[in-house]
Backbone atoms as SQL, in Angstrom:
CREATE TABLE atoms (id INTEGER PRIMARY KEY, chain TEXT, resi INTEGER, resn TEXT, atom TEXT, x REAL, y REAL, z REAL);
INSERT INTO atoms VALUES
  (1, 'A', 1, 'UNK', 'N', 0.897, -1.207, -0.138),
  (2, 'A', 1, 'UNK', 'CA', 0.081, 0.049, 0.106),
  (3, 'A', 1, 'UNK', 'C', 1.205, 1.355, 0.310),
  (4, 'A', 2, 'UNK', 'N', 0.687, 2.377, -0.795),
  (5, 'A', 2, 'UNK', 'CA', 1.138, 3.291, -0.862),
  (6, 'A', 2, 'UNK', 'C', 1.273, 4.733, 0.270),
  (7, 'A', 3, 'UNK', 'N', 2.543, 4.590, 0.708),
  (8, 'A', 3, 'UNK', 'CA', 1.907, 6.312, 1.615),
  (9, 'A', 3, 'UNK', 'C', 0.876, 6.835, 2.279),
  (10, 'A', 4, 'UNK', 'N', 0.145, 7.634, 1.467),
  (11, 'A', 4, 'UNK', 'CA', -0.558, 8.500, 0.624),
  (12, 'A', 4, 'UNK', 'C', -2.062, 7.149, 0.666),
  (13, 'A', 5, 'UNK', 'N', -2.445, 6.127, -0.185),
  (14, 'A', 5, 'UNK', 'CA', -3.124, 5.407, 0.690),
  (15, 'A', 5, 'UNK', 'C', -3.295, 5.004, 2.139),
  (16, 'A', 6, 'UNK', 'N', -2.502, 4.942, 2.792),
  (17, 'A', 6, 'UNK', 'CA', -1.894, 4.528, 4.197),
  (18, 'A', 6, 'UNK', 'C', -2.854, 5.859, 5.278),
  (19, 'A', 7, 'UNK', 'N', -1.891, 6.241, 4.421),
  (20, 'A', 7, 'UNK', 'CA', -3.180, 8.487, 4.947),
  (21, 'A', 7, 'UNK', 'C', -4.308, 8.676, 5.203),
  (22, 'A', 8, 'UNK', 'N', -4.749, 8.461, 3.834),
  (23, 'A', 8, 'UNK', 'CA', -5.738, 8.251, 3.919),
  (24, 'A', 8, 'UNK', 'C', -6.302, 7.090, 5.265),
  (25, 'A', 9, 'UNK', 'N', -6.429, 6.265, 4.385),
  (26, 'A', 9, 'UNK', 'CA', -6.585, 5.319, 5.094),
  (27, 'A', 9, 'UNK', 'C', -7.000, 5.939, 7.129),
  (28, 'A', 10, 'UNK', 'N', -5.351, 5.934, 7.045),
  (29, 'A', 10, 'UNK', 'CA', -5.746, 6.166, 9.311),
  (30, 'A', 10, 'UNK', 'C', -6.368, 7.117, 9.686),
  (31, 'A', 11, 'UNK', 'N', -6.426, 8.184, 8.682),
  (32, 'A', 11, 'UNK', 'CA', -7.331, 8.875, 8.057),
  (33, 'A', 11, 'UNK', 'C', -8.908, 8.919, 8.752),
  (34, 'A', 12, 'UNK', 'N', -9.156, 8.382, 7.825),
  (35, 'A', 12, 'UNK', 'CA', -10.812, 7.809, 8.079),
  (36, 'A', 12, 'UNK', 'C', -10.698, 7.256, 9.760),
  (37, 'A', 13, 'UNK', 'N', -9.649, 6.066, 9.325),
  (38, 'A', 13, 'UNK', 'CA', -9.941, 5.758, 10.619),
  (39, 'A', 13, 'UNK', 'C', -9.816, 5.851, 12.046),
  (40, 'A', 14, 'UNK', 'N', -9.247, 7.369, 12.090),
  (41, 'A', 14, 'UNK', 'CA', -9.416, 8.831, 12.896),
  (42, 'A', 14, 'UNK', 'C', -10.836, 8.994, 13.364),
  (43, 'A', 15, 'UNK', 'N', -11.255, 9.081, 12.229),
  (44, 'A', 15, 'UNK', 'CA', -12.511, 9.569, 11.810),
  (45, 'A', 15, 'UNK', 'C', -14.120, 8.809, 12.291),
  (46, 'A', 16, 'UNK', 'N', -13.894, 7.485, 12.111),
  (47, 'A', 16, 'UNK', 'CA', -14.720, 7.498, 13.290),
  (48, 'A', 16, 'UNK', 'C', -14.375, 6.757, 14.033),
  (49, 'A', 17, 'UNK', 'N', -13.521, 6.699, 14.821),
  (50, 'A', 17, 'UNK', 'CA', -13.561, 6.640, 16.365),
  (51, 'A', 17, 'UNK', 'C', -13.738, 7.945, 16.412),
  (52, 'A', 18, 'UNK', 'N', -13.478, 9.055, 16.216),
  (53, 'A', 18, 'UNK', 'CA', -14.557, 10.595, 16.752),
  (54, 'A', 18, 'UNK', 'C', -15.608, 10.715, 16.465),
  (55, 'A', 19, 'UNK', 'N', -16.196, 9.829, 15.721),
  (56, 'A', 19, 'UNK', 'CA', -17.758, 9.405, 15.520),
  (57, 'A', 19, 'UNK', 'C', -18.430, 8.547, 16.014),
  (58, 'A', 20, 'UNK', 'N', -17.303, 7.058, 16.623),
  (59, 'A', 20, 'UNK', 'CA', -18.690, 6.337, 18.184),
  (60, 'A', 20, 'UNK', 'C', -18.068, 6.725, 19.250),
  (61, 'A', 21, 'UNK', 'N', -16.926, 7.629, 19.139),
  (62, 'A', 21, 'UNK', 'CA', -16.835, 8.521, 20.253),
  (63, 'A', 21, 'UNK', 'C', -17.989, 9.022, 21.102),
  (64, 'A', 22, 'UNK', 'N', -18.499, 10.161, 19.457),
  (65, 'A', 22, 'UNK', 'CA', -19.289, 11.058, 20.133),
  (66, 'A', 22, 'UNK', 'C', -21.263, 10.171, 20.659),
  (67, 'A', 23, 'UNK', 'N', -21.170, 9.059, 19.188),
  (68, 'A', 23, 'UNK', 'CA', -21.672, 8.104, 19.254),
  (69, 'A', 23, 'UNK', 'C', -22.436, 7.708, 20.610),
  (70, 'A', 24, 'UNK', 'N', -21.294, 7.232, 21.732),
  (71, 'A', 24, 'UNK', 'CA', -21.600, 7.022, 22.580),
  (72, 'A', 24, 'UNK', 'C', -21.870, 8.060, 23.927),
  (73, 'A', 25, 'UNK', 'N', -21.039, 8.775, 23.227),
  (74, 'A', 25, 'UNK', 'CA', -21.623, 10.118, 24.460),
  (75, 'A', 25, 'UNK', 'C', -23.296, 10.287, 24.390),
  (76, 'A', 26, 'UNK', 'N', -23.898, 10.167, 23.216),
  (77, 'A', 26, 'UNK', 'CA', -24.451, 10.298, 22.790),
  (78, 'A', 26, 'UNK', 'C', -26.216, 9.472, 23.533),
  (79, 'A', 27, 'UNK', 'N', -25.302, 8.461, 22.879),
  (80, 'A', 27, 'UNK', 'CA', -25.925, 7.696, 23.232),
  (81, 'A', 27, 'UNK', 'C', -26.516, 6.936, 24.994),
  (82, 'A', 28, 'UNK', 'N', -25.497, 7.199, 25.611),
  (83, 'A', 28, 'UNK', 'CA', -25.364, 7.661, 27.121),
  (84, 'A', 28, 'UNK', 'C', -26.694, 9.203, 27.058),
  (85, 'A', 29, 'UNK', 'N', -25.509, 10.028, 26.627),
  (86, 'A', 29, 'UNK', 'CA', -27.400, 10.850, 26.908),
  (87, 'A', 29, 'UNK', 'C', -28.677, 10.565, 26.448),
  (88, 'A', 30, 'UNK', 'N', -29.718, 9.927, 25.759),
  (89, 'A', 30, 'UNK', 'CA', -29.932, 8.914, 25.521),
  (90, 'A', 30, 'UNK', 'C', -30.495, 8.569, 26.615),
  (91, 'A', 31, 'UNK', 'N', -29.873, 7.821, 26.367),
  (92, 'A', 31, 'UNK', 'CA', -30.418, 6.454, 28.015),
  (93, 'A', 31, 'UNK', 'C', -30.703, 8.057, 29.353),
  (94, 'A', 32, 'UNK', 'N', -30.361, 7.938, 30.034),
  (95, 'A', 32, 'UNK', 'CA', -29.905, 9.154, 31.124),
  (96, 'A', 32, 'UNK', 'C', -32.191, 9.613, 30.481),
  (97, 'A', 33, 'UNK', 'N', -31.626, 10.423, 29.875),
  (98, 'A', 33, 'UNK', 'CA', -33.013, 10.794, 29.678),
  (99, 'A', 33, 'UNK', 'C', -34.176, 10.125, 29.925),
  (100, 'A', 34, 'UNK', 'N', -33.898, 8.860, 29.048),
  (101, 'A', 34, 'UNK', 'CA', -35.183, 7.903, 28.469),
  (102, 'A', 34, 'UNK', 'C', -35.466, 7.585, 30.484),
  (103, 'A', 35, 'UNK', 'N', -34.574, 7.389, 31.292),
  (104, 'A', 35, 'UNK', 'CA', -34.984, 6.974, 32.617),
  (105, 'A', 35, 'UNK', 'C', -35.408, 7.433, 33.285),
  (106, 'A', 36, 'UNK', 'N', -34.987, 8.753, 32.753),
  (107, 'A', 36, 'UNK', 'CA', -35.122, 9.890, 33.512),
  (108, 'A', 36, 'UNK', 'C', -36.907, 10.119, 33.726),
  (109, 'A', 37, 'UNK', 'N', -37.313, 9.999, 32.084),
  (110, 'A', 37, 'UNK', 'CA', -39.032, 10.011, 30.936),
  (111, 'A', 37, 'UNK', 'C', -39.637, 9.320, 31.565),
  (112, 'A', 38, 'UNK', 'N', -39.143, 8.236, 32.013),
  (113, 'A', 38, 'UNK', 'CA', -38.932, 6.894, 32.172),
  (114, 'A', 38, 'UNK', 'C', -39.862, 6.731, 34.278),
  (115, 'A', 39, 'UNK', 'N', -39.141, 7.377, 34.828),
  (116, 'A', 39, 'UNK', 'CA', -39.568, 7.402, 35.345),
  (117, 'A', 39, 'UNK', 'C', -40.833, 8.518, 36.250),
  (118, 'A', 40, 'UNK', 'N', -40.716, 9.577, 35.378),
  (119, 'A', 40, 'UNK', 'CA', -41.445, 10.031, 34.721),
  (120, 'A', 40, 'UNK', 'C', -42.888, 10.093, 34.731),
  (121, 'A', 41, 'UNK', 'N', -42.523, 9.320, 34.312),
  (122, 'A', 41, 'UNK', 'CA', -44.161, 8.591, 33.592),
  (123, 'A', 41, 'UNK', 'C', -44.828, 7.996, 34.307),
  (124, 'A', 42, 'UNK', 'N', -43.607, 7.222, 34.690),
  (125, 'A', 42, 'UNK', 'CA', -44.227, 6.596, 36.429),
  (126, 'A', 42, 'UNK', 'C', -44.935, 7.069, 37.636),
  (127, 'A', 43, 'UNK', 'N', -44.397, 8.382, 37.267),
  (128, 'A', 43, 'UNK', 'CA', -45.868, 9.358, 38.988),
  (129, 'A', 43, 'UNK', 'C', -47.057, 9.522, 38.086),
  (130, 'A', 44, 'UNK', 'N', -46.165, 10.584, 37.068),
  (131, 'A', 44, 'UNK', 'CA', -47.589, 10.116, 36.774),
  (132, 'A', 44, 'UNK', 'C', -48.695, 9.117, 36.852),
  (133, 'A', 45, 'UNK', 'N', -48.415, 8.462, 36.194),
  (134, 'A', 45, 'UNK', 'CA', -49.696, 7.650, 35.919),
  (135, 'A', 45, 'UNK', 'C', -49.564, 7.432, 37.764),
  (136, 'A', 46, 'UNK', 'N', -49.127, 6.654, 38.750),
  (137, 'A', 46, 'UNK', 'CA', -49.143, 6.693, 40.028),
  (138, 'A', 46, 'UNK', 'C', -50.222, 7.729, 40.349),
  (139, 'A', 47, 'UNK', 'N', -50.333, 9.698, 39.783),
  (140, 'A', 47, 'UNK', 'CA', -51.223, 10.448, 39.875),
  (141, 'A', 47, 'UNK', 'C', -51.793, 10.164, 39.421),
  (142, 'A', 48, 'UNK', 'N', -52.180, 9.346, 38.050),
  (143, 'A', 48, 'UNK', 'CA', -53.445, 9.463, 36.593),
  (144, 'A', 48, 'UNK', 'C', -54.228, 8.428, 38.180),
  (145, 'A', 49, 'UNK', 'N', -53.531, 7.905, 38.554),
  (146, 'A', 49, 'UNK', 'CA', -54.735, 6.252, 39.622),
  (147, 'A', 49, 'UNK', 'C', -54.933, 6.522, 40.698),
  (148, 'A', 50, 'UNK', 'N', -54.256, 7.821, 41.312),
  (149, 'A', 50, 'UNK', 'CA', -55.170, 8.670, 42.464),
  (150, 'A', 50, 'UNK', 'C', -56.169, 9.465, 43.028),
  (151, 'A', 51, 'UNK', 'N', -55.845, 10.284, 41.279),
  (152, 'A', 51, 'UNK', 'CA', -56.768, 11.272, 40.659),
  (153, 'A', 51, 'UNK', 'C', -58.187, 10.216, 40.322),
  (154, 'A', 52, 'UNK', 'N', -58.596, 9.492, 39.650),
  (155, 'A', 52, 'UNK', 'CA', -59.488, 7.890, 39.471),
  (156, 'A', 52, 'UNK', 'C', -59.562, 7.512, 40.735),
  (157, 'A', 53, 'UNK', 'N', -59.067, 6.767, 41.889),
  (158, 'A', 53, 'UNK', 'CA', -60.152, 6.565, 42.733),
  (159, 'A', 53, 'UNK', 'C', -60.568, 8.266, 43.858),
  (160, 'A', 54, 'UNK', 'N', -59.785, 9.159, 43.290),
  (161, 'A', 54, 'UNK', 'CA', -60.914, 10.320, 44.373),
  (162, 'A', 54, 'UNK', 'C', -62.023, 10.339, 43.633),
  (163, 'A', 55, 'UNK', 'N', -62.245, 10.699, 42.057),
  (164, 'A', 55, 'UNK', 'CA', -63.096, 11.144, 41.462),
  (165, 'A', 55, 'UNK', 'C', -63.943, 10.232, 41.542),
  (166, 'A', 56, 'UNK', 'N', -63.665, 8.425, 41.728),
  (167, 'A', 56, 'UNK', 'CA', -64.845, 7.637, 41.476),
  (168, 'A', 56, 'UNK', 'C', -65.363, 7.773, 43.121),
  (169, 'A', 57, 'UNK', 'N', -64.213, 8.266, 44.416),
  (170, 'A', 57, 'UNK', 'CA', -65.200, 8.625, 45.464),
  (171, 'A', 57, 'UNK', 'C', -65.208, 9.409, 45.463),
  (172, 'A', 58, 'UNK', 'N', -65.698, 9.859, 45.264),
  (173, 'A', 58, 'UNK', 'CA', -66.841, 11.095, 45.030),
  (174, 'A', 58, 'UNK', 'C', -67.560, 11.248, 44.214),
  (175, 'A', 59, 'UNK', 'N', -67.790, 10.682, 43.227),
  (176, 'A', 59, 'UNK', 'CA', -69.176, 10.199, 42.280),
  (177, 'A', 59, 'UNK', 'C', -70.308, 9.338, 43.158),
  (178, 'A', 60, 'UNK', 'N', -69.344, 8.144, 43.770),
  (179, 'A', 60, 'UNK', 'CA', -70.240, 6.993, 45.233),
  (180, 'A', 60, 'UNK', 'C', -70.930, 8.012, 45.177),
  (181, 'A', 61, 'UNK', 'N', -70.168, 9.082, 46.888),
  (182, 'A', 61, 'UNK', 'CA', -70.594, 9.702, 47.314),
  (183, 'A', 61, 'UNK', 'C', -71.958, 10.560, 46.916),
  (184, 'A', 62, 'UNK', 'N', -71.667, 11.341, 46.068),
  (185, 'A', 62, 'UNK', 'CA', -73.203, 12.113, 45.428),
  (186, 'A', 62, 'UNK', 'C', -74.162, 11.491, 45.366),
  (187, 'A', 63, 'UNK', 'N', -74.199, 9.347, 44.681),
  (188, 'A', 63, 'UNK', 'CA', -74.920, 9.059, 43.842),
  (189, 'A', 63, 'UNK', 'C', -75.866, 8.395, 45.477),
  (190, 'A', 64, 'UNK', 'N', -75.612, 8.408, 46.372),
  (191, 'A', 64, 'UNK', 'CA', -75.422, 7.854, 46.925),
  (192, 'A', 64, 'UNK', 'C', -76.809, 8.925, 48.570);
């Protein structure tokens, strides 16, 4: 392989390494965000269930 081709290949490899690192960082960020959103969703689901129970109790009270 000529020296020029080797340098081009080396540059491409370095670019791929940089891109791989960037993708890893983005993936880690998205994973953390996903975990955060999952926790928020669970909390909202709990709040909704509590509200549904409360509303059901109020409706039953007024029916009686």
